[in-house]
LOVOZA-640846 format. One record per residue (C-alpha): residue number from 1; x, y, z; residue in three letters. Coordinates in Angstrom, 3 decimals. Layout:
N
<node n="NUM" u="X" v="Y" w="Z" res="Ala"/>
...
END
This chain:
350
<node n="1" u="-68.886" v="15.539" w="-29.811" res="Lys"/>
<node n="2" u="-65.765" v="16.746" w="-27.704" res="Ser"/>
<node n="3" u="-62.803" v="18.181" w="-28.771" res="Arg"/>
<node n="4" u="-59.327" v="18.088" w="-27.810" res="Tyr"/>
<node n="5" u="-54.820" v="19.619" w="-27.642" res="Leu"/>
<node n="6" u="-53.272" v="16.458" w="-28.908" res="Gly"/>
<node n="7" u="-50.320" v="15.562" w="-30.969" res="Ile"/>
<node n="8" u="-50.535" v="13.087" w="-33.884" res="Trp"/>
<node n="9" u="-47.855" v="11.948" w="-36.766" res="Tyr"/>
<node n="10" u="-48.577" v="14.911" w="-39.330" res="Tyr"/>
<node n="11" u="-47.315" v="12.757" w="-42.395" res="Asn"/>
<node n="12" u="-49.620" v="9.879" w="-41.196" res="Ile"/>
<node n="13" u="-53.142" v="8.731" w="-42.992" res="Asn"/>
<node n="14" u="-55.655" v="8.098" w="-41.190" res="Pro"/>
<node n="15" u="-54.751" v="10.137" w="-38.093" res="Arg"/>
<node n="16" u="-53.066" v="8.322" w="-35.142" res="Thr"/>
<node n="17" u="-52.499" v="9.845" w="-31.904" res="Met"/>
<node n="18" u="-50.229" v="9.993" w="-29.604" res="Val"/>
<node n="19" u="-51.002" v="11.856" w="-26.730" res="Trp"/>
<node n="20" u="-54.144" v="13.641" w="-25.633" res="Val"/>
<node n="21" u="-53.765" v="17.032" w="-23.212" res="Ala"/>
<node n="22" u="-56.886" v="17.243" w="-21.778" res="Asn"/>
<node n="23" u="-57.815" v="13.272" w="-21.912" res="Arg"/>
<node n="24" u="-60.309" v="13.818" w="-19.377" res="Glu"/>
<node n="25" u="-61.533" v="17.377" w="-19.039" res="Ala"/>
<node n="26" u="-62.418" v="18.112" w="-23.066" res="Pro"/>
<node n="27" u="-63.654" v="21.094" w="-24.499" res="Leu"/>
<node n="28" u="-67.757" v="20.963" w="-25.007" res="Asn"/>
<node n="29" u="-67.420" v="23.733" w="-27.508" res="Thr"/>
<node n="30" u="-66.194" v="24.385" w="-30.632" res="Thr"/>
<node n="31" u="-64.174" v="27.082" w="-28.549" res="Ser"/>
<node n="32" u="-60.566" v="26.964" w="-26.665" res="Gly"/>
<node n="33" u="-57.593" v="28.435" w="-26.984" res="Val"/>
<node n="34" u="-53.717" v="27.082" w="-25.572" res="Leu"/>
<node n="35" u="-51.530" v="30.221" w="-23.820" res="Lys"/>
<node n="36" u="-48.376" v="29.762" w="-22.996" res="Leu"/>
<node n="37" u="-47.276" v="31.649" w="-19.948" res="Ser"/>
<node n="38" u="-44.055" v="31.872" w="-17.391" res="Asp"/>
<node n="39" u="-46.368" v="29.108" w="-15.495" res="Gln"/>
<node n="40" u="-46.580" v="27.104" w="-18.732" res="Gly"/>
<node n="41" u="-49.095" v="26.129" w="-21.179" res="Leu"/>
<node n="42" u="-53.020" v="26.450" w="-20.439" res="Val"/>
<node n="43" u="-55.967" v="25.635" w="-22.681" res="Leu"/>
<node n="44" u="-58.990" v="27.612" w="-21.763" res="Val"/>
<node n="45" u="-62.640" v="27.656" w="-23.017" res="Asn"/>
<node n="46" u="-64.826" v="29.925" w="-24.400" res="Gly"/>
<node n="47" u="-65.334" v="31.485" w="-21.092" res="Thr"/>
<node n="48" u="-61.602" v="31.453" w="-20.234" res="Asn"/>
<node n="49" u="-61.914" v="28.951" w="-17.481" res="Asn"/>
<node n="50" u="-58.692" v="26.753" w="-17.503" res="Ile"/>
<node n="51" u="-59.552" v="23.966" w="-19.023" res="Val"/>
<node n="52" u="-55.757" v="21.872" w="-18.612" res="Trp"/>
<node n="53" u="-53.066" v="22.794" w="-17.823" res="Ser"/>
<node n="54" u="-48.767" v="21.584" w="-18.290" res="Ser"/>
<node n="55" u="-49.067" v="22.455" w="-13.585" res="Asn"/>
<node n="56" u="-45.311" v="22.871" w="-13.939" res="Met"/>
<node n="57" u="-43.404" v="22.494" w="-11.371" res="Ser"/>
<node n="58" u="-40.984" v="25.134" w="-11.332" res="Thr"/>
<node n="59" u="-41.309" v="28.504" w="-12.846" res="Thr"/>
<node n="60" u="-39.439" v="30.261" w="-15.787" res="Ala"/>
<node n="61" u="-37.059" v="32.648" w="-14.640" res="Glu"/>
<node n="62" u="-36.977" v="35.021" w="-17.838" res="Thr"/>
<node n="63" u="-39.814" v="36.206" w="-19.937" res="Glu"/>
<node n="64" u="-38.247" v="33.934" w="-22.700" res="Asn"/>
<node n="65" u="-40.762" v="30.752" w="-22.665" res="Thr"/>
<node n="66" u="-40.817" v="28.554" w="-25.092" res="Ile"/>
<node n="67" u="-43.020" v="26.266" w="-26.531" res="Ala"/>
<node n="68" u="-41.642" v="23.518" w="-28.411" res="Gln"/>
<node n="69" u="-42.965" v="20.453" w="-30.732" res="Leu"/>
<node n="70" u="-39.461" v="18.281" w="-31.226" res="Leu"/>
<node n="71" u="-38.887" v="15.969" w="-34.384" res="Asp"/>
<node n="72" u="-39.442" v="13.160" w="-31.156" res="Ser"/>
<node n="73" u="-43.364" v="14.338" w="-30.328" res="Gly"/>
<node n="74" u="-42.130" v="15.343" w="-27.401" res="Asn"/>
<node n="75" u="-44.321" v="19.038" w="-26.876" res="Leu"/>
<node n="76" u="-41.761" v="20.403" w="-24.216" res="Val"/>
<node n="77" u="-41.638" v="24.132" w="-21.801" res="Val"/>
<node n="78" u="-38.448" v="25.687" w="-21.542" res="Lys"/>
<node n="79" u="-36.241" v="28.838" w="-20.679" res="Asp"/>
<node n="80" u="-35.737" v="30.449" w="-24.559" res="Gly"/>
<node n="81" u="-32.207" v="31.980" w="-22.629" res="Asn"/>
<node n="82" u="-31.292" v="29.324" w="-21.577" res="Ser"/>
<node n="83" u="-27.808" v="27.621" w="-22.876" res="Glu"/>
<node n="84" u="-29.362" v="24.359" w="-21.688" res="Tyr"/>
<node n="85" u="-31.825" v="21.679" w="-22.828" res="Glu"/>
<node n="86" u="-32.798" v="21.455" w="-19.507" res="His"/>
<node n="87" u="-37.326" v="21.711" w="-19.906" res="Tyr"/>
<node n="88" u="-39.437" v="22.927" w="-17.018" res="Leu"/>
<node n="89" u="-42.396" v="20.165" w="-18.308" res="Trp"/>
<node n="90" u="-42.500" v="18.072" w="-20.765" res="Gln"/>
<node n="91" u="-44.810" v="16.134" w="-22.660" res="Ser"/>
<node n="92" u="-42.556" v="12.662" w="-22.772" res="Phe"/>
<node n="93" u="-43.636" v="13.152" w="-18.887" res="Asp"/>
<node n="94" u="-47.895" v="12.344" w="-18.637" res="His"/>
<node n="95" u="-47.792" v="9.188" w="-21.441" res="Pro"/>
<node n="96" u="-51.869" v="8.495" w="-22.843" res="Cys"/>
<node n="97" u="-51.523" v="5.561" w="-24.674" res="Asp"/>
<node n="98" u="-48.938" v="5.257" w="-26.177" res="Thr"/>
<node n="99" u="-45.101" v="4.947" w="-25.887" res="Leu"/>
<node n="100" u="-42.776" v="6.855" w="-28.004" res="Leu"/>
<node n="101" u="-38.787" v="6.255" w="-28.363" res="Pro"/>
<node n="102" u="-37.196" v="8.082" w="-26.046" res="Gly"/>
<node n="103" u="-40.351" v="8.001" w="-23.020" res="Met"/>
<node n="104" u="-39.620" v="6.506" w="-20.337" res="Lys"/>
<node n="105" u="-41.766" v="3.402" w="-18.479" res="Leu"/>
<node n="106" u="-41.045" v="3.604" w="-14.421" res="Gly"/>
<node n="107" u="-40.898" v="5.654" w="-11.777" res="Trp"/>
<node n="108" u="-38.780" v="8.765" w="-10.966" res="Asn"/>
<node n="109" u="-38.565" v="7.960" w="-7.146" res="Leu"/>
<node n="110" u="-36.903" v="11.004" w="-6.645" res="Glu"/>
<node n="111" u="-39.841" v="13.237" w="-7.135" res="Lys"/>
<node n="112" u="-42.054" v="10.276" w="-6.422" res="Gly"/>
<node n="113" u="-43.524" v="10.356" w="-10.177" res="Glu"/>
<node n="114" u="-44.681" v="6.906" w="-12.465" res="Glu"/>
<node n="115" u="-44.510" v="6.883" w="-15.597" res="Trp"/>
<node n="116" u="-46.684" v="4.318" w="-17.686" res="Phe"/>
<node n="117" u="-49.587" v="4.439" w="-20.889" res="Pro"/>
<node n="118" u="-53.350" v="3.841" w="-20.174" res="Ser"/>
<node n="119" u="-55.839" v="2.955" w="-21.525" res="Ser"/>
<node n="120" u="-58.665" v="4.886" w="-23.544" res="Trp"/>
<node n="121" u="-61.822" v="4.770" w="-22.540" res="Lys"/>
<node n="122" u="-63.211" v="3.630" w="-26.210" res="Ser"/>
<node n="123" u="-62.076" v="4.917" w="-29.807" res="Ala"/>
<node n="124" u="-63.936" v="8.016" w="-29.460" res="Asp"/>
<node n="125" u="-62.665" v="8.724" w="-25.754" res="Asp"/>
<node n="126" u="-59.442" v="9.231" w="-24.880" res="Pro"/>
<node n="127" u="-60.130" v="9.235" w="-20.928" res="Gly"/>
<node n="128" u="-57.960" v="7.323" w="-19.131" res="Gln"/>
<node n="129" u="-59.574" v="3.323" w="-19.859" res="Gly"/>
<node n="130" u="-58.940" v="0.373" w="-17.210" res="Glu"/>
<node n="131" u="-56.037" v="-1.235" w="-18.160" res="Tyr"/>
<node n="132" u="-52.582" v="-0.183" w="-17.815" res="Ser"/>
<node n="133" u="-49.006" v="-0.742" w="-18.533" res="Phe"/>
<node n="134" u="-46.800" v="-0.377" w="-15.439" res="Lys"/>
<node n="135" u="-43.243" v="-1.299" w="-13.925" res="Ile"/>
<node n="136" u="-44.011" v="-3.498" w="-10.708" res="Asp"/>
<node n="137" u="-41.595" v="-2.137" w="-8.062" res="Arg"/>
<node n="138" u="-42.303" v="-4.743" w="-5.672" res="Arg"/>
<node n="139" u="-39.622" v="-7.265" w="-5.182" res="Gly"/>
<node n="140" u="-37.273" v="-7.335" w="-8.190" res="Phe"/>
<node n="141" u="-39.068" v="-5.033" w="-10.997" res="Pro"/>
<node n="142" u="-40.990" v="-6.678" w="-13.067" res="Gln"/>
<node n="143" u="-42.833" v="-4.782" w="-16.564" res="Ala"/>
<node n="144" u="-47.128" v="-5.969" w="-15.948" res="Val"/>
<node n="145" u="-49.617" v="-5.257" w="-18.308" res="Leu"/>
<node n="146" u="-53.221" v="-4.203" w="-15.518" res="Leu"/>
<node n="147" u="-56.740" v="-4.106" w="-15.788" res="Lys"/>
<node n="148" u="-57.282" v="-1.322" w="-12.784" res="Gly"/>
<node n="149" u="-55.023" v="-3.109" w="-10.050" res="Thr"/>
<node n="150" u="-55.422" v="-6.214" w="-11.041" res="Thr"/>
<node n="151" u="-52.684" v="-7.922" w="-12.891" res="Ile"/>
<node n="152" u="-53.760" v="-9.767" w="-16.589" res="Ser"/>
<node n="153" u="-50.063" v="-10.531" w="-18.056" res="Thr"/>
<node n="154" u="-46.378" v="-9.828" w="-17.322" res="Arg"/>
<node n="155" u="-44.142" v="-9.285" w="-18.690" res="Phe"/>
<node n="156" u="-41.344" v="-10.406" w="-16.524" res="Gly"/>
<node n="157" u="-38.879" v="-8.768" w="-14.939" res="Pro"/>
<node n="158" u="-35.643" v="-7.508" w="-17.313" res="Trp"/>
<node n="159" u="-32.614" v="-10.165" w="-17.742" res="Asn"/>
<node n="160" u="-30.156" v="-7.899" w="-19.354" res="Gly"/>
<node n="161" u="-31.807" v="-8.898" w="-22.933" res="Phe"/>
<node n="162" u="-35.498" v="-8.336" w="-22.899" res="Tyr"/>
<node n="163" u="-38.009" v="-9.070" w="-20.319" res="Phe"/>
<node n="164" u="-38.096" v="-12.526" w="-19.350" res="Ser"/>
<node n="165" u="-42.027" v="-12.926" w="-20.319" res="Gly"/>
<node n="166" u="-41.732" v="-11.444" w="-23.548" res="Ser"/>
<node n="167" u="-39.474" v="-11.895" w="-27.170" res="Leu"/>
<node n="168" u="-39.075" v="-7.781" w="-27.859" res="Ile"/>
<node n="169" u="-35.455" v="-8.119" w="-27.777" res="Asp"/>
<node n="170" u="-32.772" v="-4.969" w="-26.760" res="Ser"/>
<node n="171" u="-30.539" v="-6.497" w="-29.649" res="Arg"/>
<node n="172" u="-32.562" v="-6.158" w="-32.362" res="Ser"/>
<node n="173" u="-30.881" v="-4.002" w="-34.804" res="Pro"/>
<node n="174" u="-33.727" v="-1.652" w="-35.261" res="Asp"/>
<node n="175" u="-34.132" v="-1.434" w="-31.855" res="Val"/>
<node n="176" u="-32.271" v="-0.730" w="-27.894" res="Gln"/>
<node n="177" u="-33.998" v="-1.460" w="-25.510" res="Ile"/>
<node n="178" u="-32.127" v="-0.683" w="-22.151" res="Glu"/>
<node n="179" u="-33.827" v="-0.800" w="-18.032" res="Phe"/>
<node n="180" u="-32.071" v="1.933" w="-15.487" res="Val"/>
<node n="181" u="-32.382" v="0.297" w="-12.119" res="Leu"/>
<node n="182" u="-30.725" v="2.886" w="-8.969" res="Thr"/>
<node n="183" u="-31.793" v="4.842" w="-6.295" res="Lys"/>
<node n="184" u="-33.201" v="7.088" w="-8.116" res="Lys"/>
<node n="185" u="-35.138" v="5.135" w="-11.312" res="Glu"/>
<node n="186" u="-36.064" v="2.426" w="-12.221" res="Thr"/>
<node n="187" u="-37.030" v="2.343" w="-15.675" res="Phe"/>
<node n="188" u="-37.049" v="1.287" w="-19.452" res="Ser"/>
<node n="189" u="-36.743" v="2.834" w="-22.642" res="Gln"/>
<node n="190" u="-36.791" v="2.322" w="-26.531" res="Phe"/>
<node n="191" u="-35.135" v="3.725" w="-28.972" res="Gln"/>
<node n="192" u="-36.010" v="3.092" w="-32.669" res="Ala"/>
<node n="193" u="-31.853" v="2.493" w="-34.053" res="Leu"/>
<node n="194" u="-32.808" v="3.705" w="-38.208" res="Lys"/>
<node n="195" u="-35.018" v="7.461" w="-37.999" res="Lys"/>
<node n="196" u="-36.886" v="6.397" w="-40.424" res="Ser"/>
<node n="197" u="-39.147" v="3.785" w="-39.376" res="Leu"/>
<node n="198" u="-42.124" v="5.032" w="-36.772" res="Ser"/>
<node n="199" u="-42.212" v="2.797" w="-33.677" res="Tyr"/>
<node n="200" u="-44.682" v="3.036" w="-31.032" res="Arg"/>
<node n="201" u="-45.928" v="0.908" w="-28.052" res="Phe"/>
<node n="202" u="-49.379" v="1.129" w="-26.973" res="Trp"/>
<node n="203" u="-52.461" v="-0.263" w="-24.528" res="Val"/>
<node n="204" u="-55.539" v="-0.969" w="-26.312" res="Thr"/>
<node n="205" u="-59.029" v="-1.245" w="-25.320" res="Thr"/>
<node n="206" u="-58.956" v="-4.220" w="-25.510" res="Lys"/>
<node n="207" u="-56.792" v="-6.008" w="-22.671" res="Arg"/>
<node n="208" u="-53.346" v="-5.603" w="-25.310" res="Asn"/>
<node n="209" u="-50.513" v="-4.130" w="-25.032" res="Ala"/>
<node n="210" u="-48.693" v="-3.961" w="-29.060" res="Leu"/>
<node n="211" u="-45.689" v="-2.682" w="-30.732" res="Val"/>
<node n="212" u="-46.577" v="-1.524" w="-34.316" res="Ser"/>
<node n="213" u="-44.228" v="-0.208" w="-36.878" res="Leu"/>
<node n="214" u="-45.666" v="2.164" w="-39.388" res="Trp"/>
<node n="215" u="-45.490" v="0.746" w="-43.034" res="Glu"/>
<node n="216" u="-45.463" v="3.679" w="-45.650" res="Ser"/>
<node n="217" u="-45.370" v="0.754" w="-48.648" res="Gln"/>
<node n="218" u="-49.570" v="0.254" w="-47.690" res="Val"/>
<node n="219" u="-49.594" v="2.829" w="-45.282" res="Ser"/>
<node n="220" u="-50.710" v="1.043" w="-42.723" res="Asp"/>
<node n="221" u="-49.125" v="0.650" w="-38.941" res="Trp"/>
<node n="222" u="-47.766" v="-2.988" w="-39.034" res="His"/>
<node n="223" u="-48.221" v="-5.097" w="-35.022" res="Thr"/>
<node n="224" u="-45.118" v="-5.885" w="-34.305" res="Leu"/>
<node n="225" u="-45.889" v="-8.007" w="-30.821" res="Tyr"/>
<node n="226" u="-48.812" v="-8.117" w="-29.365" res="Thr"/>
<node n="227" u="-49.604" v="-9.218" w="-25.389" res="Gln"/>
<node n="228" u="-50.834" v="-11.267" w="-24.859" res="Pro"/>
<node n="229" u="-51.162" v="-13.584" w="-27.610" res="Ser"/>
<node n="230" u="-51.552" v="-16.652" w="-25.898" res="Ser"/>
<node n="231" u="-53.816" v="-18.428" w="-23.445" res="Pro"/>
<node n="232" u="-50.689" v="-19.140" w="-21.502" res="Cys"/>
<node n="233" u="-49.734" v="-15.212" w="-21.223" res="Glu"/>
<node n="234" u="-52.768" v="-14.192" w="-18.803" res="Tyr"/>
<node n="235" u="-51.546" v="-14.334" w="-15.225" res="Tyr"/>
<node n="236" u="-51.472" v="-17.158" w="-13.240" res="Gly"/>
<node n="237" u="-52.986" v="-18.910" w="-15.760" res="Lys"/>
<node n="238" u="-52.163" v="-22.731" w="-13.859" res="Cys"/>
<node n="239" u="-51.945" v="-21.680" w="-10.638" res="Gly"/>
<node n="240" u="-49.176" v="-22.293" w="-7.746" res="Ala"/>
<node n="241" u="-46.381" v="-24.672" w="-8.292" res="Asn"/>
<node n="242" u="-47.287" v="-25.518" w="-11.943" res="Ser"/>
<node n="243" u="-45.889" v="-24.222" w="-15.566" res="Val"/>
<node n="244" u="-48.581" v="-23.184" w="-18.908" res="Cys"/>
<node n="245" u="-46.795" v="-24.312" w="-22.019" res="Asn"/>
<node n="246" u="-46.890" v="-22.618" w="-24.475" res="Ala"/>
<node n="247" u="-46.468" v="-24.678" w="-26.846" res="Asn"/>
<node n="248" u="-49.837" v="-26.967" w="-26.624" res="Asn"/>
<node n="249" u="-51.441" v="-24.521" w="-23.949" res="Pro"/>
<node n="250" u="-51.787" v="-27.117" w="-20.316" res="Arg"/>
<node n="251" u="-50.618" v="-26.484" w="-17.304" res="Cys"/>
<node n="252" u="-47.898" v="-29.265" w="-16.244" res="Thr"/>
<node n="253" u="-47.347" v="-29.535" w="-12.137" res="Cys"/>
<node n="254" u="-43.940" v="-28.856" w="-11.324" res="Leu"/>
<node n="255" u="-41.705" v="-32.141" w="-10.108" res="Asp"/>
<node n="256" u="-42.637" v="-33.136" w="-6.813" res="Gly"/>
<node n="257" u="-45.600" v="-31.347" w="-6.937" res="Phe"/>
<node n="258" u="-49.758" v="-32.460" w="-7.594" res="Val"/>
<node n="259" u="-52.916" v="-31.072" w="-8.792" res="Ala"/>
<node n="260" u="-54.643" v="-29.125" w="-6.228" res="His"/>
<node n="261" u="-57.979" v="-30.491" w="-6.364" res="Ile"/>
<node n="262" u="-59.291" v="-26.457" w="-6.842" res="Asn"/>
<node n="263" u="-57.501" v="-27.062" w="-10.325" res="Arg"/>
<node n="264" u="-57.185" v="-23.364" w="-10.016" res="Ser"/>
<node n="265" u="-55.315" v="-23.030" w="-7.409" res="Met"/>
<node n="266" u="-52.582" v="-24.888" w="-8.964" res="Gly"/>
<node n="267" u="-50.666" v="-27.676" w="-7.509" res="Cys"/>
<node n="268" u="-49.036" v="-28.601" w="-3.585" res="Val"/>
<node n="269" u="-45.977" v="-29.636" w="-2.658" res="Arg"/>
<node n="270" u="-46.498" v="-34.204" w="-2.476" res="Thr"/>
<node n="271" u="-43.283" v="-34.291" w="0.640" res="Ile"/>
<node n="272" u="-42.891" v="-31.755" w="2.959" res="Arg"/>
<node n="273" u="-39.214" v="-30.235" w="2.180" res="Leu"/>
<node n="274" u="-36.579" v="-31.301" w="4.009" res="Thr"/>
<node n="275" u="-34.256" v="-28.477" w="3.847" res="Cys"/>
<node n="276" u="-30.592" v="-29.613" w="5.245" res="Asn"/>
<node n="277" u="-31.116" v="-32.456" w="2.569" res="Lys"/>
<node n="278" u="-33.281" v="-31.508" w="-0.698" res="Asp"/>
<node n="279" u="-31.604" v="-29.540" w="-3.586" res="Gly"/>
<node n="280" u="-32.952" v="-28.499" w="-6.423" res="Phe"/>
<node n="281" u="-34.300" v="-29.637" w="-10.079" res="Arg"/>
<node n="282" u="-33.594" v="-27.363" w="-13.085" res="Arg"/>
<node n="283" u="-35.394" v="-26.276" w="-15.386" res="Tyr"/>
<node n="284" u="-34.883" v="-24.135" w="-18.877" res="Thr"/>
<node n="285" u="-36.809" v="-22.512" w="-21.896" res="Gly"/>
<node n="286" u="-38.348" v="-20.678" w="-19.050" res="Met"/>
<node n="287" u="-40.376" v="-17.614" w="-18.546" res="Val"/>
<node n="288" u="-39.459" v="-15.969" w="-14.625" res="Leu"/>
<node n="289" u="-41.845" v="-16.274" w="-12.467" res="Pro"/>
<node n="290" u="-43.985" v="-13.648" w="-10.654" res="Asp"/>
<node n="291" u="-40.897" v="-10.906" w="-9.031" res="Thr"/>
<node n="292" u="-43.111" v="-9.317" w="-6.660" res="Ser"/>
<node n="293" u="-42.096" v="-11.274" w="-3.968" res="Ser"/>
<node n="294" u="-38.802" v="-12.498" w="-4.572" res="Ser"/>
<node n="295" u="-35.285" v="-10.703" w="-3.506" res="Trp"/>
<node n="296" u="-32.501" v="-9.739" w="-5.493" res="Tyr"/>
<node n="297" u="-28.761" v="-9.122" w="-5.521" res="Asp"/>
<node n="298" u="-26.718" v="-7.547" w="-8.164" res="Arg"/>
<node n="299" u="-23.291" v="-8.465" w="-6.757" res="Asn"/>
<node n="300" u="-23.881" v="-12.166" w="-6.233" res="Leu"/>
<node n="301" u="-22.847" v="-14.841" w="-8.676" res="Asn"/>
<node n="302" u="-24.797" v="-17.704" w="-9.140" res="Leu"/>
<node n="303" u="-23.242" v="-20.596" w="-6.841" res="Gln"/>
<node n="304" u="-23.735" v="-18.104" w="-4.003" res="Gln"/>
<node n="305" u="-27.693" v="-17.531" w="-4.853" res="Cys"/>
<node n="306" u="-26.798" v="-21.666" w="-4.908" res="Lys"/>
<node n="307" u="-25.987" v="-21.457" w="-1.388" res="Asp"/>
<node n="308" u="-27.896" v="-18.586" w="-0.051" res="Leu"/>
<node n="309" u="-31.498" v="-20.700" w="-1.050" res="Cys"/>
<node n="310" u="-30.416" v="-23.444" w="0.272" res="Leu"/>
<node n="311" u="-29.787" v="-21.969" w="3.413" res="Gln"/>
<node n="312" u="-33.462" v="-20.733" w="4.277" res="Asn"/>
<node n="313" u="-36.150" v="-23.173" w="4.830" res="Cys"/>
<node n="314" u="-38.698" v="-21.183" w="2.725" res="Ser"/>
<node n="315" u="-36.263" v="-20.491" w="-0.865" res="Cys"/>
<node n="316" u="-37.514" v="-22.276" w="-3.249" res="Thr"/>
<node n="317" u="-36.348" v="-21.234" w="-6.526" res="Ala"/>
<node n="318" u="-32.776" v="-19.027" w="-7.781" res="Tyr"/>
<node n="319" u="-31.767" v="-17.408" w="-10.866" res="Ala"/>
<node n="320" u="-29.338" v="-15.574" w="-12.558" res="Asn"/>
<node n="321" u="-30.568" v="-11.832" w="-12.593" res="Leu"/>
<node n="322" u="-28.362" v="-10.679" w="-15.283" res="Asp"/>
<node n="323" u="-28.330" v="-13.195" w="-18.289" res="Ile"/>
<node n="324" u="-25.796" v="-11.123" w="-20.685" res="Ser"/>
<node n="325" u="-21.556" v="-11.822" w="-20.237" res="Gly"/>
<node n="326" u="-21.960" v="-15.919" w="-19.174" res="Gly"/>
<node n="327" u="-24.883" v="-14.629" w="-16.459" res="Gly"/>
<node n="328" u="-24.702" v="-12.561" w="-12.892" res="Ser"/>
<node n="329" u="-26.418" v="-10.949" w="-10.135" res="Gly"/>
<node n="330" u="-29.017" v="-13.310" w="-8.060" res="Cys"/>
<node n="331" u="-33.094" v="-13.503" w="-7.632" res="Leu"/>
<node n="332" u="-34.383" v="-15.661" w="-4.804" res="Leu"/>
<node n="333" u="-38.087" v="-16.786" w="-4.010" res="Trp"/>
<node n="334" u="-39.991" v="-17.436" w="-1.323" res="Tyr"/>
<node n="335" u="-42.923" v="-19.926" w="-1.036" res="His"/>
<node n="336" u="-45.084" v="-20.795" w="-4.037" res="Asp"/>
<node n="337" u="-44.158" v="-20.061" w="-7.351" res="Leu"/>
<node n="338" u="-46.431" v="-18.554" w="-9.716" res="Ile"/>
<node n="339" u="-47.301" v="-17.421" w="-13.527" res="Asp"/>
<node n="340" u="-44.339" v="-19.808" w="-14.328" res="Leu"/>
<node n="341" u="-44.612" v="-20.661" w="-18.224" res="Arg"/>
<node n="342" u="-42.310" v="-22.597" w="-20.373" res="His"/>
<node n="343" u="-41.202" v="-21.475" w="-23.922" res="Tyr"/>
<node n="344" u="-40.781" v="-23.038" w="-27.267" res="Pro"/>
<node n="345" u="-36.881" v="-23.968" w="-27.417" res="Gln"/>
<node n="346" u="-36.378" v="-22.362" w="-30.662" res="Ala"/>
<node n="347" u="-38.287" v="-18.995" w="-29.067" res="Gln"/>
<node n="348" u="-35.696" v="-18.534" w="-25.773" res="Gly"/>
<node n="349" u="-36.494" v="-17.935" w="-22.061" res="Gly"/>
<node n="350" u="-34.175" v="-18.783" w="-19.531" res="Gln"/>
END
């Protein structure tokens, strides 16, 4: 019933939208004109009122402003006289429900801008829905799927190869994933190593984040990965200090803990910690706990990490921050451990 300015694959049927400009301001008539000026792109309705604009932070210095749709699916505005590929504005900085190869998920800390996809409201309303996929910067950054402001499922922190709570591995021969953590930016992005393949990561209206690949042989999208896909992947399924076993979804208390009277509250410690006498129990094949209240240092080794945790009575767990190259960095948790999951041995974990 409404009209939108959108971007979709030209050679894929049925039409698959990857970006909508005026997702919150539809055109309610058959009119609508897209204009280009030194202020950028402007979408106006039949009465010449602005419905949507690219709202560029900088104005083109010349009259030779160009709008171009790149092969990547990125719609850009640039100075046609410039020798450099510097974009005055790009749609990749304003995701809708889809991340394409080359798009960033995370934060531009210098500008205070966030890049994240969010679901449509419904199949015929591209307005921002209730689900969004973001990088949570509290503690050590982790990827999360939110319902409103509440975590629905955790993809977890980046461990050098993949997000701890997902199995989308950067060592795939077809897709390369990177995570960047600096004072200027915190983001993740993926690249398709085979340009002939069409990948997309998107957030659905039904509480899922999907990675899809276009299968030209059958003319349909094939879902390579979806989360949540099991009961264990719903955030905090077993409560505090309890492990959800993905092989046989059930909750088990950590050693030294027993189930709380209110089972939804997880498990409580049976014996009070004695800081200068107690040590650690090693767990393997784990999704790292929620890192929103964690502390980290990229320069410490695992032994230094252990020693540091032992010096603080509130410290309850430690792990390598990066498992590539034999392991490096230090992650520390304090107080309760939330959203622990155990992978079947063949599937990985830490």
